[in-house]
MIBASE-799281 format. One record per residue (C-alpha): residue number from 1; x, y, z. Coordinates in steps of 0.25 Angstrom, whole numbers, always signed. Layout:
MIBASE-799281
   num      xx      yy      zz
   NUM       X       Y       Z
...
//
This chain:
MIBASE-799281
   num      xx      yy      zz
     1      +0      +0      +1
     2      +6     +13      -5
     3      +3     +28      +2
     4      +7     +24     +17
     5     +19     +33     +17
     6     +18     +49     +19
     7     +28     +61     +17
     8     +41     +63     +10
     9     +53     +66     +19
    10     +45     +63     +32
    11     +38     +50     +27
    12     +30     +40     +34
    13     +23     +27     +31
    14     +13     +22     +39
    15      +9      +6     +40
    16      +0      -4     +47
    17     -16      -7     +48
    18     -26      -3     +58
    19     -28     -18     +63
    20     -14     -22     +60
    21      -3     -24     +71
    22      +3     -10     +71
    23      +3      +2     +62
    24     +15     +11     +60
    25     +22     +21     +53
    26     +37     +22     +46
    27     +43     +37     +47
    28     +54     +41     +38
    29     +62     +54     +35
    30     +63     +57     +50
    31     +76     +66     +53
    32     +85     +59     +62
    33     +88     +64     +76
    34     +73     +67     +80
    35     +69     +64     +93
    36     +57     +54     +93
    37     +52     +43    +101
    38     +39     +35    +102
    39     +32     +45    +112
    40     +34     +57    +103
    41     +26     +48     +93
    42     +16     +43    +104
    43     +11     +56    +108
    44      +5     +58     +94
    45      -1     +44     +92
    46      -8     +45    +106
    47     -16     +58    +100
    48     -21     +49     +89
    49     -23     +35     +95
    50     -38     +29     +96
    51     -46     +27    +108
    52     -42     +41    +115
    53     -57     +44    +116
    54     -72     +40    +112
    55     -71     +47    +100
    56     -60     +38     +93
    57     -59     +23     +90
    58     -58     +16    +103
    59     -47      +7     +97
    60     -36      +7    +107
    61     -23      +9    +102
    62     -11     +15    +110
    63      -4     +18     +97
    64     +10     +16    +104
    65     +21     +18     +95
    66     +33     +12     +93
    67     +46     +18     +86
    68     +52      +7     +78
    69     +64     +14     +70
    70     +69     +27     +66
    71     +72     +33     +81
    72     +84     +30     +89
    73     +87     +35    +104
    74     +76     +43    +101
    75     +79     +51     +90
    76     +75     +48     +75
    77     +86     +41     +66
    78     +82     +47     +53
    79     +77     +33     +48
    80     +63     +27     +47
    81     +54     +29     +60
    82     +45     +17     +62
    83     +34     +19     +71
    84     +24      +7     +76
    85     +10      +7     +82
    86      +4      -6     +86
    87     -11      -8     +84
    88     -16     -14     +97
    89     -31     -13     +97
    90     -37     -19     +83
    91     -50     -25     +82
    92     -49     -31     +67
    93     -62     -39     +71
    94     -71     -25     +71
    95     -68     -25     +55
    96     -71     -39     +51
    97     -86     -35     +47
    98     -80     -25     +38
    99     -69     -35     +30
   100     -76     -35     +17
   101     -84     -22     +19
   102     -79      -8     +15
   103     -82      +3     +26
   104     -88     +15     +18
   105     -79     +27     +21
   106     -66     +19     +24
   107     -55     +14     +15
   108     -60      +0     +15
   109     -65      -1      +0
   110     -53      +8      -7
   111     -43      -1      +0
   112     -49     -13      -4
   113     -51      -8     -19
   114     -35      -3     -19
   115     -29     -15     -12
   116     -39     -27     -13
   117     -38     -28      +2
   118     -40     -20     +15
   119     -38     -22     +30
   120     -51     -20     +35
   121     -46     -20     +49
   122     -49      -5     +53
   123     -45      -3     +39
   124     -31      -5     +39
   125     -23      +6     +33
   126     -35     +14     +32
   127     -37     +15     +46
   128     -35     +27     +54
   129     -25     +19     +63
   130     -15     +22     +52
   131     -16     +36     +57
   132      -6     +33     +71
   133      +5     +30     +61
   134      +4     +45     +54
   135      +4     +50     +69
   136     +16     +44     +72
   137     +23     +48     +60
   138     +17     +62     +64
   139     +24     +62     +77
   140     +38     +59     +70
   141     +34     +70     +61
   142     +33     +80     +72
   143     +47     +76     +78
   144     +51     +82     +65
   145     +44     +94     +64
   146     +47     +97     +79
   147     +40    +104     +90
   148     +40    +117     +82
   149     +29    +113     +73
   150     +16    +110     +80
   151      +5    +101     +74
   152      -9    +100     +80
   153     -22     +96     +75
   154     -37     +98     +81
   155     -50     +92     +76
   156     -59    +104     +72
   157     -71     +96     +67
   158     -79     +84     +70
   159     -92     +81     +60
   160     -98     +95     +59
   161     -93    +101     +72
   162     -81    +110     +70
   163     -72    +117     +81
   164     -74    +132     +83
   165     -59    +138     +78
   166     -61    +150     +88
   167     -60    +139    +100
   168     -48    +133     +95
   169     -38    +128    +106
   170     -26    +118    +104
   171     -26    +114    +118
   172     -41    +110    +117
   173     -36    +100    +106
   174     -29     +91    +117
   175     -40     +92    +127
   176     -51     +83    +119
   177     -52     +70    +112
   178     -55     +77     +99
   179     -43     +86     +98
   180     -53     +98     +97
   181     -47    +112     +98
   182     -62    +118    +101
   183     -65    +112    +115
   184     -79    +116    +113
   185     -81    +107    +101
   186     -77     +94    +109
   187     -90     +92    +116
   188     -97     +94    +102
   189     -88     +84     +95
   190     -90     +74    +108
   191    -105     +74    +106
   192    -105     +74     +91
   193     -95     +61     +91
   194    -103     +54    +102
   195    -115     +55     +92
   196    -107     +51     +80
   197    -102     +39     +87
   198    -115     +34     +93
   199    -121     +36     +78
   200    -110     +26     +73
   201    -105     +36     +64
   202     -92     +45     +64
   203     -87     +60     +61
   204     -77     +67     +53
   205     -68     +78     +58
   206     -59     +89     +54
   207     -44     +90     +59
   208     -36    +103     +60
   209     -20    +101     +61
   210     -12    +113     +64
   211      +5    +114     +62
   212     +11    +125     +68
   213     +26    +130     +67
   214     +27    +125     +53
   215     +39    +132     +46
   216     +36    +139     +33
   217     +40    +132     +21
   218     +36    +118     +22
   219     +30    +112     +10
   220     +33    +108      -5
   221     +26    +114     -17
   222     +20    +110     -25
   223     +15     +96     -22
   224     +20     +93      -8
   225     +14    +106      -2
   226     +13    +105     +13
   227      -2    +107     +13
   228      -4     +96      +2
   229      +4     +87     +10
   230      -4     +90     +23
   231     -17     +88     +15
   232     -11     +75      +9
   233      -6     +71     +23
   234     -20     +73     +29
   235     -28     +67     +19
   236     -20     +53     +21
   237     -26     +53     +36
   238     -37     +43     +36
   239     -51     +49     +35
   240     -46     +63     +31
   241     -55     +68     +19
   242     -51     +83     +19
   243     -39     +93     +22
   244     -36    +108     +23
   245     -26    +117     +24
   246     -27    +130     +31
   247     -41    +135     +27
   248     -43    +124     +19
   249     -56    +123     +11
   250     -61    +136     +19
   251     -51    +144     +10
   252     -61    +142      -2
   253     -70    +152      +5
   254     -60    +164      +8
   255     -56    +174      +0
   256     -41    +176      -5
   257     -38    +187      +5
   258     -45    +179     +16
   259     -38    +166     +13
   260     -24    +172     +11
   261     -15    +171     +23
   262      -9    +186     +24
   263      +6    +188     +29
   264     +12    +199     +36
   265     +26    +199     +43
   266     +26    +197     +59
   267     +40    +198     +67
   268     +47    +197     +54
   269     +40    +184     +47
   270     +28    +180     +40
   271     +15    +181     +47
   272      +2    +175     +41
   273     -11    +182     +45
   274     -19    +169     +43
   275     -17    +154     +39
   276     -28    +151     +29
   277     -17    +142     +22
   278     -14    +134     +33
   279      +0    +136     +34
   280      +3    +133     +19
   281      +5    +140      +8
   282      +9    +135      -6
   283     +12    +121      +1
   284     +22    +128     +10
   285     +20    +131     +25
   286     +19    +146     +29
   287     +23    +144     +42
   288      +8    +145     +48
   289      +1    +134     +54
   290      -3    +124     +45
   291     -17    +120     +47
   292     -24    +108     +40
   293     -37    +101     +42
   294     -42     +88     +38
   295     -56     +82     +38
   296     -57     +67     +42
   297     -70     +60     +38
   298     -80     +53     +48
   299     -74     +37     +52
   300     -78     +28     +42
   301     -79     +16     +51
   302     -92     +18     +58
   303    -103      +8     +64
   304    -114     +13     +56
   305    -117      +3     +45
   306    -114      +9     +31
   307    -117      +4     +17
   308    -105      -2     +10
   309    -100     -14      +1
   310     -91     -25      +4
   311     -79     -32      -4
   312     -88     -40     -11
   313     -96     -28     -17
   314    -109     -32      -8
   315    -116     -19      -2
   316    -114     -20     +14
   317    -117     -12     +27
   318    -104     -10     +35
   319    -103      -5     +49
   320     -89      -3     +56
   321     -86      -8     +70
   322     -73      -6     +77
   323     -69      +7     +84
   324     -69     +19     +77
   325     -66     +34     +78
   326     -80     +42     +76
   327     -71     +53     +71
   328     -58     +49     +66
   329     -55     +64     +65
   330     -51     +64     +80
   331     -38     +55     +79
   332     -35     +61     +66
   333     -30     +74     +74
   334     -16     +69     +77
   335     -16     +61     +63
   336     -17     +74     +57
   337      -7     +80     +64
   338      +2     +69     +62
   339      +0     +71     +47
   340      +4     +86     +46
   341     +15     +83     +55
   342     +20     +73     +45
   343     +18     +82     +33
   344     +26     +94     +39
   345     +38     +85     +43
   346     +40     +81     +29
   347     +38     +94     +25
   348     +49     +99     +35
   349     +58     +89     +30
   350     +57     +93     +16
   351     +58    +107     +20
   352     +72    +104     +27
   353     +76     +96     +15
   354     +75    +108      +7
   355     +83    +116     +16
   356     +73    +123     +23
   357     +77    +128     +39
   358     +64    +121     +46
//
């Protein structure tokens, strides 16, 4: 199966299936002598792991990471870093009833048409379980970026309910199970998702990721633009159906003078008076915060019966049992952060290779 690797100079390849013995990632292109230990990776995996609230899947995985190569005496060696995460709470029997049936909205049918075989146990490689490997790679990317570049994500919409941006508080993100920056929206989402779960359904979401401290000059025109690579990275996350940078689709409703990010000199440096561009112009970072958002569809695996077909061409009904997120967007927050980190680390190394001073 091709298409399991991402990046140019900073490049990672994920492997493993949802219900196999383990999943993991090989990260290549990491410079030597960077401090790196398992706790540096584990802190980010702990943000993504399942079973942390009633609003995520109750599959119990500790997601403990092991470094198998590429690190010696607490620093990177410049060789490939292999990371292993064991699967410890699989229930493959939950999926036997769909072994020959295709779940609507899932990748079952397309994988079967492409390969002639599919791993029905939780979706195999198409499962959101694969994203743990991305988060591990993102932790390595953060080591390259260093403490001067911050990457923070937040959930800004569940179903039809959006936050009030005037109440945005980054501290609140760490204090509720939704990664919500608007504390007043937490009880609204709680009631909404409780109703969705009881109805045997699921909900979509929108996540925003903000990268601060990114130097100006990262990005490669024309076909390796920074915003293009960010959009591609986020679109590779399971269930993502849309990405926007800065003002995004809202820019279509603005006039030219409203959308333009005017500039002035402040303390001898260029200062932008707004950030509709989301920190990227012409595919190259401006030095402002990079702002990206992505939309996640409702979880496809739900217990409500849906019409489908099977491998023999029969029309059937299918209901998916097992443990699933009523809103997969909640656990997509740290995944989005990780993919942004990987893209920025890649472009930072590419910039340095051209003689850049950051």
